[in-house]
C-alpha positions in Angstrom: 89.3 0.4 124.0 86.2 -1.6 124.6 84.8 -3.7 121.7 81.4 -5.3 121.0 81.1 -7.8 118.2 77.5 -8.4 116.9 76.6 -12.1 117.1 73.9 -11.7 114.5 72.8 -9.0 112.0 70.3 -6.5 113.2 69.7 -3.2 114.9 71.4 -2.6 118.3 70.8 0.0 121.0 74.0 1.5 122.4 73.8 3.3 125.7 76.3 4.1 128.4 78.1 6.4 130.7 81.7 7.3 131.3 83.1 8.6 134.6 86.6 9.9 135.2 87.7 11.1 138.5 91.1 12.5 137.4 90.3 14.6 134.4 87.9 17.6 133.8 87.2 16.6 130.2 87.5 13.5 128.2 86.6 12.6 124.6 84.7 9.4 123.8 84.8 8.1 120.2 82.2 5.5 119.2 83.3 3.7 116.1 81.0 1.4 114.1 82.9 -1.0 111.9 86.0 1.2 112.2 84.3 4.5 111.3 83.6 7.2 113.9 79.8 7.7 114.2 79.8 9.9 117.3 82.1 11.9 119.5 81.3 13.2 123.0 83.3 15.5 125.2 83.0 16.6 128.8 82.0 15.1 132.1 79.7 13.6 133.1 79.3 11.8 129.8 76.4 9.7 128.6 75.5 8.5 125.2 72.7 6.7 123.4 72.4 5.6 119.8 70.9 2.9 117.5 73.0 1.3 114.8 72.6 -1.5 112.3 75.3 -4.2 112.4 76.0 -7.1 110.1 76.9 -10.4 111.8 80.4 -9.9 113.1 80.2 -6.1 112.9 81.9 -4.2 115.6 81.3 -1.2 117.9 84.4 0.2 119.5 84.6 2.7 122.4 87.8 4.7 122.4 88.3 7.1 125.3 90.9 9.9 125.2 91.5 11.4 128.6 93.9 14.0 127.2 96.7 13.0 129.5 100.1 11.6 128.6 99.3 8.3 130.3 95.8 7.5 129.0 95.5 4.3 131.0 95.6 6.5 134.2 92.8 8.7 132.8 90.3 6.0 132.1 88.3 5.2 135.3 85.1 3.7 134.1 83.1 3.1 130.9 79.8 1.4 131.3 78.2 0.5 127.9 75.1 -1.6 127.2 74.4 -2.9 123.8 71.1 -4.7 123.2 69.4 -5.8 120.1 66.2 -4.1 119.0 63.5 -6.0 117.2 63.0 -5.1 113.6 59.6 -3.8 112.5 59.0 -7.1 110.6 59.4 -9.0 113.9 56.7 -6.9 115.5 54.5 -7.4 112.5 54.9 -11.2 112.7 54.2 -11.2 116.4 51.0 -9.1 116.0 49.8 -11.2 113.0 50.3 -14.4 115.1 48.2 -13.0 118.0 45.5 -11.9 115.6 45.5 -15.3 114.0 45.2 -17.1 117.3 42.4 -14.7 118.3 40.5 -15.4 115.1 40.8 -19.2 115.6 39.6 -18.9 119.2 36.7 -16.8 118.2 35.6 -19.1 115.4 35.9 -22.2 117.6 33.9 -20.7 120.5 30.6 -20.4 118.5 28.1 -23.0 119.6 26.4 -24.9 116.9 22.6 -25.1 117.4 20.6 -27.8 115.7 17.3 -26.6 114.4 14.4 -28.9 115.3 11.3 -29.0 113.2 
């Protein structure tokens, strides 16, 4: 079993592949906080999902090769879990850029003194 523990709360992208050179079919269970959220069967196997985790929440990957000695069945599980920015993060980023652009625009106007 491979486990990922979230360092902070947020949305996480889960992507990966599984290869097994000894079996014709395998079953991959993806468990979020102990509950099965997806099951994939067959080879080649790839998966992609987005899930929300609290700080310390876990994602477990359990592979069942179907054999009597499962450690012999598991050849390779490559999983990548990366955080995804929340919509509020994108909103704050855009509003900051708009604010900087407005300040730069207002500061670039030349003041002309009228002479009589």
